[in-house]
Every structure is written in C-alpha cells, then in structure tokens.
N, CA, C and O atoms as a GROMACS GRO file, in nm:
protein
  332
    1MET      N    1   0.475   0.004  -0.977
    1MET     CA    2   0.429   0.179  -0.927
    1MET      C    3   0.320   0.110  -0.871
    1MET      O    4   0.277  -0.003  -0.896
    2THR      N    5   0.274   0.217  -0.767
    2THR     CA    6   0.154   0.199  -0.659
    2THR      C    7   0.076   0.324  -0.710
    2THR      O    8   0.138   0.424  -0.747
    3GLY      N    9  -0.045   0.320  -0.713
    3GLY     CA   10  -0.138   0.402  -0.740
    3GLY      C   11  -0.276   0.402  -0.701
    3GLY      O   12  -0.344   0.300  -0.706
    4VAL      N   13  -0.321   0.519  -0.659
    4VAL     CA   14  -0.468   0.474  -0.599
    4VAL      C   15  -0.584   0.607  -0.751
    4VAL      O   16  -0.552   0.713  -0.806
    5ILE      N   17  -0.703   0.528  -0.758
    5ILE     CA   18  -0.748   0.567  -0.872
    5ILE      C   19  -0.920   0.595  -0.770
    5ILE      O   20  -0.969   0.529  -0.679
    6HIS      N   21  -0.967   0.720  -0.838
    6HIS     CA   22  -1.085   0.716  -0.718
    6HIS      C   23  -1.190   0.739  -0.867
    6HIS      O   24  -1.267   0.835  -0.862
    7GLY      N   25  -1.190   0.683  -0.948
    7GLY     CA   26  -1.300   0.706  -1.025
    7GLY      C   27  -1.221   0.607  -1.234
    7GLY      O   28  -1.153   0.505  -1.248
    8GLY      N   29  -1.264   0.683  -1.317
    8GLY     CA   30  -1.246   0.625  -1.435
    8GLY      C   31  -1.103   0.651  -1.496
    8GLY      O   32  -1.035   0.753  -1.486
    9ALA      N   33  -1.073   0.529  -1.564
    9ALA     CA   34  -0.928   0.551  -1.619
    9ALA      C   35  -0.910   0.492  -1.771
    9ALA      O   36  -0.953   0.384  -1.814
   10ARG      N   37  -0.836   0.589  -1.840
   10ARG     CA   38  -0.850   0.555  -1.974
   10ARG      C   39  -0.737   0.446  -2.003
   10ARG      O   40  -0.621   0.481  -1.977
   11LEU      N   41  -0.758   0.322  -2.054
   11LEU     CA   42  -0.603   0.250  -2.053
   11LEU      C   43  -0.638   0.170  -2.218
   11LEU      O   44  -0.726   0.168  -2.304
   12ASP      N   45  -0.524   0.121  -2.191
   12ASP     CA   46  -0.531   0.047  -2.350
   12ASP      C   47  -0.487  -0.071  -2.358
   12ASP      O   48  -0.374  -0.064  -2.406
   13PRO      N   49  -0.512  -0.166  -2.339
   13PRO     CA   50  -0.415  -0.306  -2.300
   13PRO      C   51  -0.344  -0.344  -2.418
   13PRO      O   52  -0.248  -0.419  -2.402
   14PHE      N   53  -0.382  -0.296  -2.559
   14PHE     CA   54  -0.297  -0.369  -2.649
   14PHE      C   55  -0.120  -0.258  -2.646
   14PHE      O   56  -0.022  -0.292  -2.712
   15GLN      N   57  -0.123  -0.150  -2.568
   15GLN     CA   58  -0.024  -0.080  -2.524
   15GLN      C   59   0.098  -0.217  -2.430
   15GLN      O   60   0.210  -0.262  -2.450
   16TRP      N   61  -0.002  -0.233  -2.340
   16TRP     CA   62   0.019  -0.328  -2.247
   16TRP      C   63   0.098  -0.449  -2.272
   16TRP      O   64   0.174  -0.514  -2.200
   17LEU      N   65   0.044  -0.468  -2.439
   17LEU     CA   66   0.107  -0.626  -2.466
   17LEU      C   67   0.229  -0.555  -2.537
   17LEU      O   68   0.340  -0.591  -2.498
   18VAL      N   69   0.224  -0.476  -2.620
   18VAL     CA   70   0.346  -0.405  -2.705
   18VAL      C   71   0.455  -0.419  -2.575
   18VAL      O   72   0.527  -0.514  -2.541
   19LYS      N   73   0.442  -0.322  -2.534
   19LYS     CA   74   0.534  -0.273  -2.398
   19LYS      C   75   0.605  -0.406  -2.323
   19LYS      O   76   0.726  -0.426  -2.304
   20GLY      N   77   0.468  -0.508  -2.281
   20GLY     CA   78   0.526  -0.629  -2.230
   20GLY      C   79   0.490  -0.579  -2.067
   20GLY      O   80   0.549  -0.627  -1.970
   21ILE      N   81   0.402  -0.494  -2.060
   21ILE     CA   82   0.367  -0.463  -1.948
   21ILE      C   83   0.250  -0.538  -1.832
   21ILE      O   84   0.133  -0.560  -1.863
   22THR      N   85   0.306  -0.569  -1.704
   22THR     CA   86   0.194  -0.665  -1.612
   22THR      C   87   0.128  -0.581  -1.531
   22THR      O   88   0.190  -0.511  -1.451
   23VAL      N   89   0.020  -0.579  -1.539
   23VAL     CA   90  -0.100  -0.512  -1.482
   23VAL      C   91  -0.146  -0.585  -1.338
   23VAL      O   92  -0.219  -0.683  -1.348
   24GLN      N   93  -0.110  -0.544  -1.213
   24GLN     CA   94  -0.208  -0.627  -1.097
   24GLN      C   95  -0.279  -0.523  -1.022
   24GLN      O   96  -0.223  -0.420  -0.986
   25ALA      N   97  -0.432  -0.556  -0.991
   25ALA     CA   98  -0.480  -0.438  -0.932
   25ALA      C   99  -0.552  -0.486  -0.798
   25ALA      O  100  -0.633  -0.578  -0.806
   26THR      N  101  -0.531  -0.440  -0.699
   26THR     CA  102  -0.608  -0.488  -0.567
   26THR      C  103  -0.735  -0.437  -0.515
   26THR      O  104  -0.788  -0.373  -0.605
   27LEU      N  105  -0.810  -0.437  -0.405
   27LEU     CA  106  -0.896  -0.329  -0.373
   27LEU      C  107  -0.923  -0.299  -0.256
   27LEU      O  108  -0.931  -0.374  -0.159
   28ALA      N  109  -0.941  -0.173  -0.262
   28ALA     CA  110  -0.898  -0.088  -0.131
   28ALA      C  111  -1.027  -0.158  -0.033
   28ALA      O  112  -1.103  -0.228  -0.100
   29TYR      N  113  -1.064  -0.146   0.128
   29TYR     CA  114  -1.172  -0.198   0.194
   29TYR      C  115  -1.219  -0.096   0.226
   29TYR      O  116  -1.143  -0.002   0.248
   30PRO      N  117  -1.365  -0.080   0.239
   30PRO     CA  118  -1.435   0.055   0.323
   30PRO      C  119  -1.393   0.070   0.454
   30PRO      O  120  -1.356  -0.017   0.533
   31LYS      N  121  -1.410   0.251   0.477
   31LYS     CA  122  -1.370   0.265   0.618
   31LYS      C  123  -1.454   0.148   0.732
   31LYS      O  124  -1.402   0.080   0.821
   32THR      N  125  -1.577   0.153   0.698
   32THR     CA  126  -1.672   0.086   0.797
   32THR      C  127  -1.612  -0.061   0.825
   32THR      O  128  -1.652  -0.134   0.915
   33LEU      N  129  -1.537  -0.083   0.759
   33LEU     CA  130  -1.443  -0.214   0.796
   33LEU      C  131  -1.367  -0.254   0.913
   33LEU      O  132  -1.343  -0.354   0.981
   34TRP      N  133  -1.332  -0.100   0.904
   34TRP     CA  134  -1.153  -0.090   1.017
   34TRP      C  135  -1.200  -0.123   1.192
   34TRP      O  136  -1.144  -0.194   1.276
   35PRO      N  137  -1.297  -0.058   1.199
   35PRO     CA  138  -1.348  -0.074   1.351
   35PRO      C  139  -1.377  -0.218   1.400
   35PRO      O  140  -1.354  -0.227   1.520
   36ARG      N  141  -1.420  -0.331   1.344
   36ARG     CA  142  -1.393  -0.416   1.305
   36ARG      C  143  -1.294  -0.528   1.315
   36ARG      O  144  -1.291  -0.629   1.386
   37VAL      N  145  -1.212  -0.479   1.218
   37VAL     CA  146  -1.112  -0.491   1.214
   37VAL      C  147  -0.994  -0.496   1.380
   37VAL      O  148  -0.929  -0.579   1.445
   38LEU      N  149  -1.018  -0.397   1.382
   38LEU     CA  150  -0.900  -0.306   1.548
   38LEU      C  151  -0.975  -0.432   1.617
   38LEU      O  152  -0.928  -0.537   1.660
   39ALA      N  153  -1.111  -0.385   1.613
   39ALA     CA  154  -1.178  -0.506   1.759
   39ALA      C  155  -1.077  -0.642   1.728
   39ALA      O  156  -0.988  -0.679   1.805
   40MET      N  157  -1.112  -0.709   1.594
   40MET     CA  158  -1.017  -0.845   1.602
   40MET      C  159  -0.887  -0.880   1.682
   40MET      O  160  -0.851  -0.968   1.761
   41ILE      N  161  -0.828  -0.759   1.618
   41ILE     CA  162  -0.661  -0.756   1.633
   41ILE      C  163  -0.606  -0.716   1.776
   41ILE      O  164  -0.494  -0.744   1.820
   42ALA      N  165  -0.708  -0.644   1.842
   42ALA     CA  166  -0.704  -0.647   1.996
   42ALA      C  167  -0.766  -0.725   2.079
   42ALA      O  168  -0.755  -0.705   2.200
   43SER      N  169  -0.857  -0.850   2.018
   43SER     CA  170  -0.887  -0.968   2.122
   43SER      C  171  -0.780  -1.068   2.054
   43SER      O  172  -0.790  -1.188   2.080
   44GLY      N  173  -0.653  -1.011   1.946
   44GLY     CA  174  -0.591  -1.163   1.918
   44GLY      C  175  -0.666  -1.251   1.834
   44GLY      O  176  -0.612  -1.359   1.812
   45LYS      N  177  -0.749  -1.236   1.796
   45LYS     CA  178  -0.818  -1.339   1.683
   45LYS      C  179  -0.781  -1.320   1.548
   45LYS      O  180  -0.801  -1.408   1.465
   46PHE      N  181  -0.704  -1.158   1.505
   46PHE     CA  182  -0.672  -1.142   1.405
   46PHE      C  183  -0.529  -1.141   1.430
   46PHE      O  184  -0.505  -1.035   1.488
   47PRO      N  185  -0.421  -1.208   1.413
   47PRO     CA  186  -0.295  -1.198   1.412
   47PRO      C  187  -0.200  -1.118   1.346
   47PRO      O  188  -0.089  -1.173   1.345
   48VAL      N  189  -0.202  -1.043   1.308
   48VAL     CA  190  -0.120  -0.895   1.259
   48VAL      C  191   0.013  -0.938   1.196
   48VAL      O  192   0.048  -0.934   1.078
   49GLU      N  193   0.107  -1.000   1.358
   49GLU     CA  194   0.225  -1.037   1.302
   49GLU      C  195   0.275  -1.172   1.203
   49GLU      O  196   0.387  -1.220   1.184
   50LYS      N  197   0.140  -1.208   1.150
   50LYS     CA  198   0.172  -1.279   1.062
   50LYS      C  199   0.184  -1.265   0.968
   50LYS      O  200   0.264  -1.328   0.898
   51LEU      N  201   0.103  -1.171   0.929
   51LEU     CA  202   0.115  -1.058   0.814
   51LEU      C  203   0.242  -0.972   0.746
   51LEU      O  204   0.243  -0.931   0.630
   52ILE      N  205   0.336  -0.956   0.833
   52ILE     CA  206   0.462  -0.862   0.831
   52ILE      C  207   0.572  -0.963   0.819
   52ILE      O  208   0.625  -1.028   0.909
   53ASP      N  209   0.594  -0.964   0.700
   53ASP     CA  210   0.720  -1.019   0.631
   53ASP      C  211   0.891  -1.015   0.741
   53ASP      O  212   0.975  -1.095   0.782
   54ALA      N  213   0.854  -0.826   0.746
   54ALA     CA  214   0.989  -0.819   0.808
   54ALA      C  215   0.988  -0.655   0.901
   54ALA      O  216   0.884  -0.590   0.894
   55THR      N  217   1.078  -0.611   0.964
   55THR     CA  218   1.040  -0.459   1.014
   55THR      C  219   1.196  -0.423   0.999
   55THR      O  220   1.294  -0.478   1.050
   56ILE      N  221   1.188  -0.340   0.934
   56ILE     CA  222   1.338  -0.225   0.851
   56ILE      C  223   1.317  -0.081   0.971
   56ILE      O  224   1.223  -0.030   1.032
   57LYS      N  225   1.446  -0.061   0.959
   57LYS     CA  226   1.525   0.072   0.943
   57LYS      C  227   1.468   0.143   0.832
   57LYS      O  228   1.473   0.102   0.717
   58ALA      N  229   1.393   0.288   0.879
   58ALA     CA  230   1.427   0.348   0.765
   58ALA      C  231   1.566   0.433   0.648
   58ALA      O  232   1.558   0.512   0.554
   59ASP      N  233   1.675   0.368   0.714
   59ASP     CA  234   1.807   0.374   0.629
   59ASP      C  235   1.774   0.258   0.554
   59ASP      O  236   1.779   0.267   0.431
   60GLU      N  237   1.745   0.166   0.598
   60GLU     CA  238   1.741  -0.003   0.505
   60GLU      C  239   1.646  -0.032   0.417
   60GLU      O  240   1.622  -0.148   0.382
   61ILE      N  241   1.548   0.129   0.350
   61ILE     CA  242   1.447   0.105   0.271
   61ILE      C  243   1.469   0.046   0.148
   61ILE      O  244   1.389  -0.025   0.086
   62ILE      N  245   1.544   0.066   0.125
   62ILE     CA  246   1.592   0.029  -0.007
   62ILE      C  247   1.651  -0.090  -0.054
   62ILE      O  248   1.608  -0.136  -0.159
   63GLU      N  249   1.758  -0.158   0.015
   63GLU     CA  250   1.824  -0.298   0.013
   63GLU      C  251   1.718  -0.357   0.059
   63GLU      O  252   1.646  -0.400  -0.032
   64LYS      N  253   1.671  -0.379   0.189
   64LYS     CA  254   1.604  -0.434   0.264
   64LYS      C  255   1.470  -0.422   0.247
   64LYS      O  256   1.409  -0.519   0.291
   65GLY      N  257   1.408  -0.344   0.202
   65GLY     CA  258   1.212  -0.296   0.177
   65GLY      C  259   1.227  -0.318  -0.009
   65GLY      O  260   1.205  -0.422  -0.071
   66PHE      N  261   1.264  -0.202  -0.058
   66PHE     CA  262   1.198  -0.224  -0.190
   66PHE      C  263   1.278  -0.300  -0.278
   66PHE      O  264   1.207  -0.359  -0.359
   67LEU      N  265   1.369  -0.316  -0.290
   67LEU     CA  266   1.454  -0.472  -0.317
   67LEU      C  267   1.415  -0.567  -0.323
   67LEU      O  268   1.416  -0.633  -0.427
   68ARG      N  269   1.351  -0.618  -0.175
   68ARG     CA  270   1.351  -0.743  -0.165
   68ARG      C  271   1.204  -0.756  -0.196
   68ARG      O  272   1.164  -0.870  -0.219
   69LEU      N  273   1.093  -0.630  -0.200
   69LEU     CA  274   0.953  -0.678  -0.251
   69LEU      C  275   0.965  -0.684  -0.406
   69LEU      O  276   0.880  -0.752  -0.463
   70LEU      N  277   1.071  -0.615  -0.492
   70LEU     CA  278   1.044  -0.605  -0.616
   70LEU      C  279   1.117  -0.709  -0.684
   70LEU      O  280   1.129  -0.716  -0.806
   71ASP      N  281   1.201  -0.847  -0.542
   71ASP     CA  282   1.271  -0.918  -0.623
   71ASP      C  283   1.173  -1.047  -0.682
   71ASP      O  284   1.070  -1.058  -0.614
   72PRO      N  285   1.182  -1.130  -0.774
   72PRO     CA  286   1.069  -1.185  -0.817
   72PRO      C  287   1.089  -1.313  -0.771
   72PRO      O  288   0.994  -1.388  -0.794
   73ASP      N  289   1.203  -1.372  -0.701
   73ASP     CA  290   1.196  -1.485  -0.628
   73ASP      C  291   1.164  -1.498  -0.471
   73ASP      O  292   1.170  -1.602  -0.406
   74SER      N  293   1.128  -1.371  -0.424
   74SER     CA  294   1.108  -1.340  -0.258
   74SER      C  295   0.942  -1.348  -0.278
   74SER      O  296   0.879  -1.331  -0.383
   75SER      N  297   0.888  -1.380  -0.135
   75SER     CA  298   0.746  -1.415  -0.108
   75SER      C  299   0.745  -1.330   0.003
   75SER      O  300   0.671  -1.370   0.093
   76ALA      N  301   0.815  -1.209   0.029
   76ALA     CA  302   0.780  -1.075   0.103
   76ALA      C  303   0.663  -1.011   0.000
   76ALA      O  304   0.658  -0.987  -0.121
   77MET      N  305   0.537  -0.991   0.158
   77MET     CA  306   0.447  -0.878   0.046
   77MET      C  307   0.416  -0.760   0.156
   77MET      O  308   0.335  -0.674   0.123
   78LYS      N  309   0.480  -0.753   0.290
   78LYS     CA  310   0.482  -0.658   0.413
   78LYS      C  311   0.568  -0.645   0.441
   78LYS      O  312   0.634  -0.746   0.466
   79ILE      N  313   0.637  -0.503   0.459
   79ILE     CA  314   0.774  -0.490   0.557
   79ILE      C  315   0.754  -0.386   0.601
   79ILE      O  316   0.740  -0.293   0.523
   80LEU      N  317   0.747  -0.366   0.729
   80LEU     CA  318   0.749  -0.279   0.821
   80LEU      C  319   0.840  -0.197   0.785
   80LEU      O  320   0.948  -0.239   0.742
   81VAL      N  321   0.806  -0.037   0.799
   81VAL     CA  322   0.949   0.064   0.833
   81VAL      C  323   0.939   0.153   0.968
   81VAL      O  324   0.854   0.230   1.015
   82ARG      N  325   1.030   0.120   0.997
   82ARG     CA  326   1.027   0.239   1.145
   82ARG      C  327   1.124   0.319   1.116
   82ARG      O  328   1.220   0.297   1.041
   83SER      N  329   1.093   0.437   1.193
   83SER     CA  330   1.170   0.560   1.174
   83SER      C  331   1.268   0.589   1.295
   83SER      O  332   1.340   0.689   1.293
   0.00000   0.00000   0.00000
C-alpha cells in the first residue's frame, strides 16, 4: 500500500509486530530540485532509461505491473504504464 503523509501520524509499532506487518518509507524530494534533474536528463547526464524496468500497456497493469512489483523474487522497481 502506498500513501502520502503531510504531517504527523499516530502509529503503534507493537501492532506491526503482532500482525507481522513490514513498513517501508521513502522520502519525497522538494520541488526546487526538479529543474536541475530535468536539465540533467535533457543533457544526457542522468540516463533515466536505466531506471525503468519495463514499459507495459494499461491493460497489462495487473499481471505485468503490480504482480511483478509485488513478487518478492523480482528486482523490478519502476514500470512505466502507457495508455
């Protein structure tokens, strides 16, 4: 499950333990960073094609998208979905 939190959250880590829940977190980046990133992409200094594991059609999103990303044996992290 994915969520975005813009403030505090009440959590009970003991419940994670009891229910066998694993929690992972990531950090979003400030919007002031993106002009620099876009310039790096445009110049070829940041090869974004290496970050995308697959490109799939929207009707393949379950089998080739979500299931692949949820598979513990898969190393996929980014899948581009084309409409």
